[in-house]
C-alpha positions as a Markdown table, in Angstrom:
| # | Residue | x | y | z |
|---|---|---|---|---|
| 1 | Met | 14.9 | -16.0 | -2.7 |
| 2 | Thr | 15.5 | -12.3 | -2.2 |
| 3 | Leu | 13.3 | -9.5 | -3.5 |
| 4 | Arg | 14.4 | -5.9 | -3.1 |
| 5 | Ile | 11.5 | -3.5 | -2.6 |
| 6 | Ser | 11.2 | 0.3 | -2.2 |
| 7 | Leu | 8.4 | 2.2 | -0.4 |
| 8 | Ala | 8.0 | 5.7 | -1.9 |
| 9 | Gln | 6.6 | 7.9 | 0.9 |
| 10 | Ile | 5.2 | 10.9 | -0.9 |
| 11 | Thr | 2.8 | 13.7 | -0.3 |
| 12 | Ser | 0.2 | 13.5 | -3.1 |
| 13 | Ser | -1.3 | 16.8 | -4.3 |
| 14 | Thr | -4.7 | 17.5 | -5.8 |
| 15 | Asp | -3.2 | 17.4 | -9.3 |
| 16 | Pro | -3.1 | 13.9 | -10.8 |
| 17 | Glu | -0.7 | 15.0 | -13.6 |
| 18 | Ala | 1.7 | 16.4 | -11.1 |
| 19 | Asn | 1.5 | 13.2 | -9.1 |
| 20 | Leu | 2.4 | 11.2 | -12.2 |
| 21 | Ala | 5.6 | 13.2 | -12.4 |
| 22 | Val | 6.4 | 12.3 | -8.8 |
| 23 | Ile | 5.7 | 8.6 | -9.5 |
| 24 | Asp | 8.0 | 8.7 | -12.5 |
| 25 | Lys | 10.8 | 10.3 | -10.5 |
| 26 | Gln | 10.4 | 7.9 | -7.6 |
| 27 | Val | 10.3 | 4.8 | -9.8 |
| 28 | Ala | 13.6 | 5.9 | -11.4 |
| 29 | Ala | 15.2 | 6.4 | -7.9 |
| 30 | Ala | 14.0 | 2.9 | -6.9 |
| 31 | Val | 15.4 | 1.3 | -10.0 |
| 32 | Asp | 18.7 | 3.0 | -9.2 |
| 33 | Ala | 18.5 | 1.4 | -5.8 |
| 34 | Gly | 18.1 | -2.0 | -7.5 |
| 35 | Ser | 14.5 | -2.6 | -6.5 |
| 36 | Arg | 12.1 | -4.9 | -8.4 |
| 37 | Leu | 8.9 | -3.7 | -6.6 |
| 38 | Val | 8.0 | -0.1 | -6.0 |
| 39 | Val | 5.1 | 0.7 | -3.7 |
| 40 | Phe | 3.3 | 4.1 | -3.5 |
| 41 | Pro | 0.6 | 5.1 | -1.0 |
| 42 | Glu | -3.1 | 5.0 | -1.3 |
| 43 | Ala | -4.5 | 8.0 | -3.1 |
| 44 | Ala | -1.3 | 8.5 | -5.1 |
| 45 | Met | -3.5 | 9.7 | -8.0 |
| 46 | Gln | -5.0 | 12.5 | -5.8 |
| 47 | Arg | -5.0 | 13.0 | -2.1 |
| 48 | Phe | -8.2 | 12.8 | 0.0 |
| 49 | Gly | -10.0 | 16.0 | 1.0 |
| 50 | Gly | -12.0 | 16.9 | -2.1 |
| 51 | Pro | -14.5 | 15.4 | -4.6 |
| 52 | Leu | -13.3 | 12.1 | -6.1 |
| 53 | Thr | -15.9 | 11.3 | -8.8 |
| 54 | His | -14.4 | 13.9 | -11.1 |
| 55 | Val | -10.9 | 12.5 | -10.9 |
| 56 | Ala | -11.8 | 8.8 | -11.1 |
| 57 | Gln | -10.8 | 7.0 | -14.3 |
| 58 | Pro | -11.2 | 3.5 | -15.5 |
| 59 | Leu | -8.3 | 1.1 | -15.4 |
| 60 | Asp | -7.7 | 1.7 | -19.1 |
| 61 | Gly | -7.7 | 5.4 | -18.7 |
| 62 | Thr | -4.9 | 7.9 | -19.3 |
| 63 | Trp | -3.7 | 8.0 | -15.7 |
| 64 | Ala | -3.4 | 4.2 | -15.3 |
| 65 | Asp | -1.8 | 3.9 | -18.7 |
| 66 | Ala | 0.8 | 6.5 | -17.7 |
| 67 | Val | 1.7 | 4.4 | -14.6 |
| 68 | Arg | 1.9 | 1.3 | -16.8 |
| 69 | Glu | 4.2 | 3.0 | -19.2 |
| 70 | Cys | 6.4 | 4.2 | -16.4 |
| 71 | Ala | 6.6 | 0.6 | -14.9 |
| 72 | Asp | 7.3 | -0.9 | -18.3 |
| 73 | Arg | 10.1 | 1.6 | -19.1 |
| 74 | Ala | 11.7 | 0.8 | -15.7 |
| 75 | Gly | 11.1 | -3.0 | -16.0 |
| 76 | Val | 9.7 | -3.2 | -12.4 |
| 77 | Thr | 6.3 | -3.8 | -10.7 |
| 78 | Val | 4.6 | -0.7 | -9.4 |
| 79 | Val | 1.8 | -0.5 | -6.9 |
| 80 | Ala | 0.0 | 2.9 | -6.9 |
| 81 | Gly | -3.3 | 4.1 | -5.4 |
| 82 | Met | -6.0 | 5.6 | -7.7 |
| 83 | Phe | -9.7 | 6.0 | -7.9 |
| 84 | Thr | -11.9 | 4.2 | -10.4 |
| 85 | Pro | -15.6 | 4.7 | -11.2 |
| 86 | Ser | -18.2 | 2.5 | -9.4 |
| 87 | Asp | -21.6 | 1.6 | -10.9 |
| 88 | Asp | -23.5 | 3.2 | -8.1 |
| 89 | Gly | -22.1 | 6.8 | -8.5 |
| 90 | Arg | -19.4 | 6.4 | -6.0 |
| 91 | Val | -15.8 | 5.5 | -6.8 |
| 92 | Arg | -13.6 | 2.6 | -5.8 |
| 93 | Asn | -10.4 | 3.0 | -3.9 |
| 94 | Thr | -8.2 | 1.0 | -6.2 |
| 95 | Leu | -4.5 | -0.1 | -6.1 |
| 96 | Leu | -3.1 | -0.5 | -9.6 |
| 97 | Val | -0.5 | -3.2 | -9.7 |
| 98 | Thr | 1.4 | -3.2 | -13.0 |
| 99 | Gly | 4.7 | -3.9 | -14.6 |
| 100 | Gly | 7.1 | -6.9 | -14.5 |
| 101 | Gly | 4.6 | -9.2 | -16.1 |
| 102 | Val | 1.8 | -8.1 | -13.8 |
| 103 | Asp | -1.3 | -6.0 | -14.7 |
| 104 | Thr | -4.2 | -6.2 | -12.2 |
| 105 | His | -5.8 | -4.2 | -9.4 |
| 106 | Tyr | -7.2 | -4.4 | -5.9 |
| 107 | Asp | -10.3 | -2.6 | -4.7 |
| 108 | Lys | -10.1 | -1.7 | -1.0 |
| 109 | Ile | -12.4 | -4.1 | 0.9 |
| 110 | His | -12.5 | -2.4 | 4.4 |
| 111 | Leu | -13.7 | 1.2 | 4.1 |
| 112 | Tyr | -12.6 | 3.8 | 6.6 |
| 113 | Asp | -15.8 | 4.5 | 8.5 |
| 114 | Ala | -14.0 | 5.5 | 11.7 |
| 115 | Phe | -12.7 | 8.4 | 13.7 |
| 116 | Gly | -15.4 | 10.7 | 12.4 |
| 117 | Phe | -14.6 | 9.9 | 8.7 |
| 118 | Ala | -17.1 | 8.0 | 6.4 |
| 119 | Glu | -15.2 | 6.7 | 3.4 |
| 120 | Ser | -18.3 | 4.7 | 2.4 |
| 121 | Asp | -20.2 | 7.9 | 1.6 |
| 122 | Thr | -18.1 | 8.3 | -1.5 |
| 123 | Val | -16.4 | 5.0 | -2.0 |
| 124 | Ala | -17.8 | 1.5 | -2.8 |
| 125 | Pro | -16.1 | -1.5 | -1.3 |
| 126 | Gly | -14.2 | -4.2 | -3.1 |
| 127 | Thr | -14.8 | -7.9 | -2.4 |
| 128 | Glu | -11.8 | -9.9 | -3.6 |
| 129 | Pro | -8.4 | -10.3 | -1.9 |
| 130 | Leu | -5.5 | -10.2 | -4.3 |
| 131 | Val | -2.1 | -12.0 | -4.4 |
| 132 | Val | 0.3 | -11.4 | -7.3 |
| 133 | Thr | 3.7 | -12.9 | -8.2 |
| 134 | Val | 6.7 | -10.6 | -8.5 |
| 135 | Asp | 9.9 | -12.3 | -9.5 |
| 136 | Gly | 8.7 | -15.6 | -8.1 |
| 137 | Val | 7.5 | -14.1 | -4.8 |
| 138 | Gly | 3.8 | -14.1 | -3.7 |
| 139 | Val | 2.8 | -10.6 | -2.8 |
| 140 | Gly | -0.5 | -9.8 | -1.1 |
| 141 | Ile | -2.1 | -6.4 | -1.6 |
| 142 | Ala | -4.0 | -4.4 | 1.0 |
| 143 | Thr | -5.1 | -0.8 | 1.6 |
| 144 | Cys | -4.9 | 1.3 | 4.8 |
| 145 | Tyr | -7.8 | 0.4 | 7.0 |
| 146 | Asp | -7.5 | -3.2 | 5.9 |
| 147 | Ile | -4.5 | -3.4 | 8.2 |
| 148 | Arg | -6.9 | -3.5 | 11.2 |
| 149 | Phe | -8.4 | -6.8 | 10.0 |
| 150 | Pro | -6.1 | -9.9 | 10.6 |
| 151 | Gly | -8.3 | -12.3 | 8.7 |
| 152 | Leu | -7.5 | -10.6 | 5.4 |
| 153 | Phe | -3.8 | -11.0 | 6.0 |
| 154 | Gln | -4.2 | -14.7 | 6.9 |
| 155 | Thr | -6.3 | -15.2 | 3.8 |
| 156 | Leu | -3.5 | -13.6 | 1.7 |
| 157 | Ala | -1.0 | -15.9 | 3.3 |
| 158 | Asp | -3.2 | -18.9 | 2.6 |
| 159 | Arg | -3.2 | -17.8 | -1.0 |
| 160 | Gly | 0.5 | -17.7 | -1.3 |
| 161 | Ala | 1.7 | -14.4 | 0.0 |
| 162 | Asp | 5.2 | -14.3 | 1.6 |
| 163 | Leu | 5.0 | -10.5 | 1.6 |
| 164 | Thr | 1.9 | -8.3 | 1.9 |
| 165 | Val | 2.2 | -4.6 | 0.9 |
| 166 | Val | -0.1 | -2.1 | 2.4 |
| 167 | Ala | -0.7 | 1.3 | 0.7 |
| 168 | Ala | -2.1 | 3.9 | 3.0 |
| 169 | Ser | -3.2 | 7.4 | 3.7 |
| 170 | Trp | -3.3 | 7.1 | 7.4 |
| 171 | Gly | -5.4 | 9.5 | 9.5 |
| 172 | Ser | -3.6 | 11.6 | 12.1 |
| 173 | Gly | -4.5 | 11.9 | 15.7 |
| 174 | Pro | -3.5 | 10.9 | 19.2 |
| 175 | Gly | -1.7 | 7.6 | 19.2 |
| 176 | Lys | -2.3 | 7.0 | 15.5 |
| 177 | Val | 1.4 | 6.6 | 14.6 |
| 178 | Asp | 1.9 | 4.1 | 17.4 |
| 179 | Gln | -1.2 | 2.2 | 16.1 |
| 180 | Trp | 0.1 | 2.1 | 12.6 |
| 181 | Thr | 3.4 | 0.6 | 13.7 |
| 182 | Leu | 1.8 | -1.8 | 16.1 |
| 183 | Leu | -0.7 | -3.0 | 13.5 |
| 184 | Ala | 2.0 | -3.6 | 10.9 |
| 185 | Arg | 3.9 | -5.7 | 13.3 |
| 186 | Ala | 0.8 | -7.6 | 14.5 |
| 187 | Arg | -0.3 | -8.4 | 11.0 |
| 188 | Ala | 3.2 | -9.8 | 10.3 |
| 189 | Leu | 2.9 | -12.1 | 13.3 |
| 190 | Asp | -0.7 | -13.0 | 12.6 |
| 191 | Ser | 0.1 | -14.2 | 9.1 |
| 192 | Thr | 3.9 | -15.0 | 9.4 |
| 193 | Thr | 4.6 | -12.9 | 6.3 |
| 194 | Phe | 6.7 | -9.8 | 5.6 |
| 195 | Ile | 4.6 | -6.6 | 5.8 |
| 196 | Ala | 5.6 | -3.5 | 3.8 |
| 197 | Ala | 3.3 | -0.7 | 4.7 |
| 198 | Cys | 3.7 | 2.5 | 2.7 |
| 199 | Asp | 1.9 | 5.7 | 3.9 |
| 200 | Gln | 1.5 | 9.1 | 2.6 |
| 201 | Ala | 4.0 | 11.5 | 4.1 |
| 202 | Asp | 2.6 | 13.8 | 6.7 |
| 203 | Pro | 1.7 | 17.1 | 4.9 |
| 204 | Ala | 2.7 | 19.1 | 7.9 |
| 205 | Ala | 6.3 | 17.8 | 7.5 |
| 206 | Ser | 6.3 | 19.5 | 4.2 |
| 207 | Gly | 5.0 | 22.8 | 5.7 |
| 208 | Glu | 1.3 | 22.3 | 4.7 |
| 209 | Glu | -1.5 | 23.2 | 7.0 |
| 210 | Val | -3.9 | 20.3 | 7.8 |
| 211 | His | -7.4 | 20.8 | 9.0 |
| 212 | Gly | -10.3 | 18.4 | 9.8 |
| 213 | Thr | -10.5 | 14.6 | 9.9 |
| 214 | Thr | -9.4 | 13.9 | 6.3 |
| 215 | Pro | -6.8 | 11.1 | 6.3 |
| 216 | Leu | -3.8 | 12.7 | 4.6 |
| 217 | Gly | -1.0 | 10.5 | 6.0 |
| 218 | Val | 1.4 | 10.5 | 8.9 |
| 219 | Gly | 4.4 | 8.9 | 7.2 |
| 220 | His | 6.4 | 6.3 | 9.2 |
| 221 | Ser | 6.3 | 3.8 | 6.3 |
| 222 | Ile | 7.6 | 0.5 | 7.7 |
| 223 | Val | 8.8 | -3.0 | 6.7 |
| 224 | Val | 8.4 | -5.8 | 9.2 |
| 225 | Ser | 9.7 | -9.4 | 9.2 |
| 226 | Pro | 7.4 | -12.4 | 9.9 |
| 227 | Thr | 8.7 | -12.4 | 13.5 |
| 228 | Gly | 7.5 | -8.8 | 14.0 |
| 229 | Ala | 10.9 | -7.3 | 13.8 |
| 230 | Val | 11.2 | -3.9 | 12.2 |
| 231 | Leu | 13.6 | -4.0 | 9.2 |
| 232 | Gly | 13.3 | -0.3 | 8.4 |
| 233 | Gln | 11.1 | 2.7 | 9.0 |
| 234 | Leu | 10.9 | 6.3 | 7.8 |
| 235 | Asp | 10.0 | 9.4 | 9.8 |
| 236 | Ser | 7.0 | 11.6 | 9.0 |
| 237 | Gly | 8.5 | 13.5 | 5.9 |
| 238 | Pro | 8.8 | 12.4 | 2.3 |
| 239 | Gly | 11.4 | 9.7 | 1.7 |
| 240 | Met | 12.1 | 6.2 | 0.3 |
| 241 | Leu | 12.7 | 3.0 | 2.2 |
| 242 | Thr | 14.5 | 0.2 | 0.4 |
| 243 | Val | 14.7 | -3.3 | 2.0 |
| 244 | Asp | 15.7 | -6.8 | 0.8 |
| 245 | Ile | 13.0 | -9.4 | 1.5 |
| 246 | Asp | 14.4 | -12.9 | 2.0 |
| 247 | Thr | 11.5 | -15.2 | 1.5 |
| 248 | Asp | 13.4 | -18.2 | 2.8 |
| 249 | Val | 12.7 | -16.7 | 6.2 |
| 250 | Val | 9.0 | -17.2 | 5.8 |
| 251 | Ala | 9.3 | -21.0 | 5.6 |
| 252 | Gln | 11.6 | -21.0 | 8.6 |
| 253 | Val | 9.3 | -18.9 | 10.7 |
| 254 | Arg | 6.2 | -20.9 | 9.7 |
| 255 | Lys | 8.0 | -24.1 | 10.8 |
| 256 | Ala | 8.9 | -22.7 | 14.2 |
| 257 | Leu | 5.7 | -20.7 | 14.7 |
| 258 | Pro | 2.9 | -22.5 | 12.8 |
| 259 | Val | 0.1 | -20.1 | 13.6 |
| 260 | Leu | -1.6 | -20.6 | 10.2 |
| 261 | Ala | -1.6 | -24.4 | 10.6 |
| 262 | Asn | -2.7 | -24.2 | 14.3 |
| 263 | Arg | -5.7 | -21.9 | 13.7 |
| 264 | Gln | -9.0 | -23.0 | 15.0 |
| 265 | Phe | -11.1 | -20.1 | 13.7 |
């Protein structure tokens, strides 16, 4: 079975309405490319770097509804990062997954308390892994810092994922692009699944000045096969990566390299 996917590497602004217009345009471009699944980065609703509680909306709010309408018009499944309210006064870092017969969400489990940034100060963690079905293909859902935790990706594979998408707003710094690429390839090998990791474009590539430790993205969105081979990768600037995912490869690799079956821990 083949599933064509597109990763929309964008630079989100601080204006959720303007970001909706970008999503609409990118979904249209992905449809023109023949894709059935369109993945946007984490924080597609509004980039990091400012207060989040005022922008957070429930899953039945106007922002999520606009993404639903866009996905329904296009007849595809869309994954887009947003912020939803939490009961404790923080927000949740949420991926809305909607369209193509799917309407659900994933709340980021592993919060980015690293490299001098404390996401947990303002964001409450999720607890439940998520696998959805897109055109008959099991698709796992993960967010940014999750990519450093192989157990999550193996759990998603156990629950039927042949492909796991990772929406990110990766923090910049020495070696961080190399880590991003290495981690995507490692998680593919750990779980013998395809990995499609979509990052925010590097704002500097669009001429914006970046200060501090706020994770705003480094670009380099990437699709990796279950053998760890890179099937496509963007550079740091805005762009779209479209790749065909052949899920028959997953069964072949798992027969030759049964790491999931051979696990002891």
